[in-house]
C-alpha positions in Angstrom: -7.0 -62.9 19.6 -4.2 -60.8 21.4 -3.3 -61.2 25.0 -4.8 -57.5 25.8 -8.1 -58.7 23.8 -8.1 -62.3 25.9 -7.9 -60.2 28.8 -10.4 -57.6 28.1 -12.8 -60.6 27.2 -12.7 -61.7 30.7 -13.5 -58.2 32.2 -10.0 -57.0 33.3 -8.8 -53.9 32.3 -6.0 -53.3 30.3 -3.9 -50.7 28.5 -1.0 -50.5 26.7 2.4 -49.8 28.5 3.4 -46.0 28.0 6.1 -43.6 29.4 3.3 -43.0 31.9 3.2 -46.5 33.2 7.0 -47.4 33.5 8.3 -50.0 35.7 12.1 -49.3 36.8 12.4 -46.8 33.9 11.0 -49.3 31.3 7.6 -49.8 29.3 5.9 -53.0 29.9 4.3 -54.5 27.0 0.7 -54.2 28.6 -0.7 -53.4 32.3 -3.6 -55.2 33.2 -5.8 -53.7 36.2 -7.5 -56.2 38.1 -10.1 -56.3 40.6 -10.2 -59.5 42.5 -7.8 -62.5 43.1 -9.6 -64.5 40.8 -8.8 -61.8 38.2 -5.2 -61.9 39.2 -5.1 -65.7 38.4 -6.6 -65.2 35.0 -3.7 -62.5 33.9 -1.3 -65.2 35.3 -2.7 -68.4 33.6 -2.9 -66.0 29.9 0.9 -65.1 30.8 1.5 -68.7 31.2 0.0 -69.9 28.1 1.5 -67.3 26.0 5.2 -67.2 27.9 4.9 -63.5 29.0 6.9 -62.0 32.1 4.8 -60.1 34.9 5.6 -58.3 37.6 2.9 -56.7 40.1 2.9 -53.6 40.9 1.2 -51.3 43.5 1.5 -47.3 44.4 5.0 -48.0 42.4 6.6 -45.8 45.4 9.9 -48.7 45.4 10.4 -49.4 42.0 14.0 -48.4 42.0 14.7 -51.1 44.8 16.4 -54.4 43.9 18.0 -55.3 41.1 17.3 -53.9 37.3 15.1 -56.4 36.0 14.3 -57.4 32.5 11.7 -56.5 30.3 8.3 -57.3 31.2 5.6 -58.2 29.3 2.9 -57.5 31.8 2.5 -55.1 34.6 0.0 -56.3 37.0 -1.1 -53.0 38.6 -3.1 -53.9 41.8 -4.2 -50.3 42.6 -7.8 -51.1 42.4 -7.5 -53.8 44.9 -7.5 -51.4 47.6 -9.6 -52.1 50.5 -9.7 -53.2 54.1 -11.2 -56.6 53.9 -11.9 -57.1 57.5 -10.8 -55.9 60.9 -11.7 -57.8 64.1 -10.7 -55.6 66.8 -11.0 -58.6 69.3 -8.9 -60.7 67.7 -6.5 -58.2 67.1 -6.2 -59.0 63.3 -6.8 -57.0 60.1 -7.3 -58.5 56.5 -6.6 -56.4 53.6 -5.9 -56.3 49.8 -2.7 -55.8 48.3 -2.9 -52.5 46.9 -4.6 -51.1 50.1 -2.3 -48.1 51.5 -0.7 -48.8 54.8 -2.3 -45.2 55.5 -5.9 -46.6 55.2 -4.7 -49.6 57.4 -4.0 -47.3 59.9 -7.0 -45.3 59.6 -9.2 -48.1 60.1 -7.7 -49.8 62.5 -6.9 -46.6 64.5 -10.4 -46.1 64.9 -10.6 -49.1 67.1 -7.5 -47.8 69.5 -5.3 -50.3 67.5 -2.1 -50.2 65.0 -0.6 -52.0 62.7 2.9 -51.4 64.0 4.9 -50.6 60.7 6.3 -46.9 60.0 5.2 -45.8 56.8 9.0 -45.0 55.6 7.8 -44.3 52.2 4.6 -42.3 51.8 1.8 -44.0 49.8 3.5 -47.4 50.7 0.7 -50.4 50.3 0.3 -53.8 51.8 1.6 -55.6 48.9 4.9 -53.2 48.6 5.3 -53.7 52.3 5.4 -57.6 51.9 7.3 -57.4 48.8 10.3 -55.2 49.9 10.2 -55.6 54.3 10.9 -52.1 54.7 10.9 -51.0 58.5 11.6 -47.9 60.7 11.8 -47.1 64.3 8.9 -49.2 65.7 11.0 -52.6 64.6 12.5 -52.6 68.0 9.0 -53.2 69.7 7.2 -55.3 67.0 9.8 -56.6 64.4 9.1 -56.5 60.9 6.3 -56.9 58.3 7.7 -60.9 58.3 6.6 -61.1 62.4 3.2 -59.4 61.9 1.8 -60.9 58.7 -0.1 -64.2 59.7 -2.1 -65.0 56.4 -1.4 -64.5 52.8 -3.7 -65.3 49.3 -1.4 -65.4 46.6 -1.3 -66.5 42.9 1.2 -68.6 41.7 3.2 -68.2 38.2 0.7 -70.6 36.5 -2.2 -68.9 37.7 -3.1 -71.3 40.9 -4.4 -69.2 43.7 -2.8 -70.4 47.5 -3.8 -69.5 50.6 -1.4 -69.8 54.0 -1.5 -68.7 57.5 -4.6 -67.1 59.2 -7.7 -67.7 57.7 -6.5 -70.3 56.1 -8.3 -72.4 53.2 -5.4 -74.7 52.3 -1.6 -74.4 52.7 1.3 -74.8 50.3 3.2 -78.2 52.6 6.6 -77.6 53.1 7.3 -73.8 53.8 6.3 -71.0 56.0 4.7 -69.1 53.0 4.3 -65.7 54.4 7.8 -65.1 55.7 9.1 -66.8 52.6 7.5 -64.1 50.7 8.3 -61.0 52.8 11.7 -59.6 51.0 11.3 -61.5 47.8 10.7 -58.5 45.4 7.4 -60.2 44.1 9.8 -62.9 42.4 8.2 -65.9 44.2 4.4 -65.5 43.7 1.9 -62.6 43.5 0.2 -61.4 46.7 -3.6 -60.6 46.7 -4.7 -60.6 50.3 -2.8 -60.2 53.5 -3.8 -60.8 57.3 -1.9 -59.0 59.8 -1.6 -58.9 63.6 -2.2 -55.3 65.6 -1.1 -53.9 68.3 -2.9 -51.6 70.8 -2.5 -47.7 70.2 -0.3 -46.6 73.5 -2.2 -44.5 75.9 1.1 -42.1 75.9 4.4 -41.6 73.9 7.2 -39.8 74.7 10.6 -39.0 72.9 13.9 -38.3 74.9 16.7 -36.8 72.7 20.5 -36.2 72.8 23.6 -35.5 71.0 27.0 -37.2 71.8 30.4 -36.9 70.3 31.4 -40.4 68.9 33.7 -41.4 71.4 30.8 -41.3 74.0 28.4 -43.3 71.7 29.4 -46.6 72.3 28.9 -46.1 76.2 25.5 -44.4 75.9 24.1 -47.1 74.0 25.6 -49.5 75.8 23.5 -48.2 79.1 20.5 -47.7 77.1 20.2 -51.0 75.6 21.0 -52.3 79.0 18.2 -50.4 80.8 14.8 -51.9 82.1 12.8 -49.2 80.3 11.6 -51.2 77.3 12.2 -48.4 74.7 10.2 -48.7 71.6 12.5 -47.2 69.4 16.4 -46.1 69.9 17.3 -44.3 66.9 20.8 -42.8 65.9 21.5 -40.1 63.4 25.0 -38.9 62.0 26.8 -36.7 59.5 30.4 -36.1 58.6 32.2 -34.0 61.3 29.2 -33.5 63.5 27.8 -35.2 67.0 25.5 -38.1 66.7 21.9 -37.7 67.3 20.3 -40.2 69.5 16.3 -40.3 70.0 14.6 -43.1 71.8 10.8 -43.4 71.9 8.7 -44.8 75.2 5.3 -45.7 75.1 2.7 -47.2 77.5 0.7 -45.6 80.2 0.9 -41.3 81.0 2.8 -41.9 84.2 4.5 -44.7 83.2 6.1 -43.1 80.5 6.9 -40.0 82.3 8.6 -41.8 84.9 10.7 -44.1 82.7 11.4 -40.7 80.3 12.8 -39.3 83.4 15.1 -42.3 83.5 16.0 -42.5 80.1 16.9 -38.7 80.1 19.3 -39.1 82.8 20.7 -42.2 81.6 21.7 -40.4 78.1 22.1 -37.0 79.0 19.3 -35.6 77.3 16.1 -34.5 77.5 12.2 -35.2 76.4 11.3 -33.5 72.8 9.0 -33.9 70.0 9.0 -37.1 67.3 12.5 -36.3 65.3 11.4 -35.7 61.8 13.7 -37.5 60.4 13.0 -40.7 62.5 10.3 -42.0 59.8 11.9 -41.3 56.9 15.1 -42.3 54.8 18.1 -40.0 54.5 17.6 -39.4 50.9 15.1 -38.7 48.2 13.2 -42.5 47.8 13.6 -42.9 43.6 16.2 -40.0 43.1 18.9 -41.0 44.8 21.6 -43.5 46.5 20.4 -45.2 49.9 22.2 -48.4 51.6 20.7 -50.7 54.2 23.0 -52.0 56.9 22.3 -54.8 59.5 24.8 -55.5 61.6 25.3 -56.4 65.2 24.1 -53.7 68.1 27.8 -53.6 69.0 29.0 -52.5 65.7 26.6 -50.0 65.3 29.0 -47.0 66.7 31.7 -48.4 64.2 29.2 -48.5 61.4 28.6 -44.6 61.9 32.0 -43.7 62.2 32.8 -45.6 58.8 30.0 -44.4 56.8 30.7 -40.5 58.1 34.6 -40.7 57.3 33.3 -41.7 53.9 31.1 -38.7 53.7 27.9 -40.1 53.7 24.9 -39.2 56.1 23.7 -42.3 57.7 20.7 -43.0 60.7 18.6 -45.5 61.8 17.5 -48.1 64.4 20.4 -48.7 66.8 18.2 -50.9 69.0 17.9 -53.2 66.0 20.8 -52.6 64.3 19.6 -51.8 60.8 20.8 -48.7 59.7 20.4 -46.4 56.2 23.1 -44.3 54.6 23.5 -42.1 51.8 26.2 -39.9 50.2 25.9 -36.1 50.7 23.1 -35.0 48.2 24.3 -38.2 46.1 22.9 -37.7 42.1 23.3 -39.9 39.3 27.2 -39.7 39.0 29.9 -37.4 39.6 31.0 -35.7 42.9 29.0 -33.3 44.7 30.0 -31.5 48.2 33.3 -33.5 48.2 31.1 -36.9 48.3 32.1 -39.4 45.6 28.9 -41.2 44.5 30.1 -42.9 41.2 29.4 -46.8 41.2 33.3 -47.6 42.0 32.7 -45.3 45.0 29.2 -46.5 46.2 30.6 -50.1 46.0 33.8 -49.3 47.9 31.8 -47.7 50.7 29.5 -50.5 50.8 32.6 -53.1 51.1 33.9 -51.1 54.3 30.7 -51.0 56.1 30.6 -54.5 55.5 33.9 -55.3 57.3 32.3 -52.8 59.6 29.2 -54.8 60.3 30.8 -57.5 61.8 29.0 -60.5 60.1 25.9 -58.2 58.7 25.1 -57.3 55.5 25.3 -54.2 53.3 23.1 -53.5 50.1 22.2 -51.1 47.6 18.5 -50.6 48.5 17.8 -47.9 46.4 19.7 -46.4 43.4 19.1 -44.9 39.8 19.0 -47.9 37.3 22.2 -47.2 35.6 24.3 -47.1 38.8 22.4 -50.9 39.9 23.4 -52.2 36.3 27.2 -51.4 37.2 27.8 -52.9 40.8 26.6 -55.9 42.4 23.7 -54.5 45.0 23.4 -57.2 47.3 27.0 -58.3 48.6 27.5 -61.9 49.3 24.7 -64.3 50.0 25.7 -67.2 51.9 22.1 -68.6 51.2 22.1 -68.2 47.6 21.9 -71.7 46.4 18.6 -72.6 48.9 17.1 -69.1 47.1 17.6 -70.5 43.6 16.1 -74.0 44.5 12.8 -72.1 46.2 12.3 -69.9 42.9 12.9 -72.8 41.0 9.8 -74.5 42.7 7.5 -71.6 42.8 8.7 -70.2 39.6 10.2 -72.7 37.5 9.9 -70.7 33.7 11.4 -67.3 35.9 8.3 -65.6 34.6 7.7 -63.4 37.6 9.4 -60.3 37.9 13.0 -61.8 36.1 16.1 -60.2 37.5 14.8 -58.4 40.3 16.3 -60.2 43.1 19.5 -61.5 44.3 21.9 -63.6 42.0 19.4 -62.8 39.2 16.6 -64.4 40.2 
């Protein structure tokens, strides 16, 4: 009996991998669409019995992130596991299945005046995708990242074992803060099937304040802003070659308090109240079609990072309040030169190296790029903890069954 027949007999929808079910540009052997954690466990047990490689997929919005992985025998499509399981407003928590869209979570919680304080930087993102890739936007200054808001998970390990950790715990995997370990692991340690998050109240009022400054003024402006007592929820910057830098500050709270703080911030940065900048909740490139870098740096290094990027002909934006920025070559395409910006593999690697120097102890990764480019360069850069990460992988997935090659160092 074939694997497809085995899974079908266990009530799991399975179809042959085709050009319409690509995973990072490659067709898997089969695509299985479970409807429960138990069915995911069945898939993993069959995969272990037949020595098959497996990766999970939600909406497929970020499949061009991470290293170009190896051929997959099975893709576990979690799109049918798309429900908000429980929302407890009194406890400020929400539990969902991994295939649930972030937009659906916000809609369910918003009815009670609450929110999961994460920005949907890529439209269509699911809860599983949030955990696997750990994206962040302007609200990172206020609430942190997925890692800070995730309080519980249900997972399926590579051998089909179901485990729970954190909030609503049934049993724990001893020795690990499992939720935090899984965030940003690109699905290489386990398949997340359910997650529980801490919520925040929706603020009564919000106001953006924006200003434009020349590069030589930016250090002073950001320094004054970050040392002020006005507690911004977001401090965003955006710069392009040969232009001034846009600064956008988000204030949230009560109506009277926001009005007062916005006035003080406007005076401090030489700006004025404005609508939310459209660019603040999107990356500066077309996700899945272009090249994008993620830079983390000390807050004091933000002006220098912006300067290095724009001097290279790259657009750059992100959180000056958290030291997390995103850059892309102007009108990047798969190869060659366009509008004076070289975005060949060698040029991307060179810019990434220069930005690592400017980041002062931070990191620079090629977050998004066509598969061909990701096969030519080291997208992760230096990883000091790589040996530890390899040991964790060996304990969770000794046969390297889950998403092989997708993470740092070929993990």
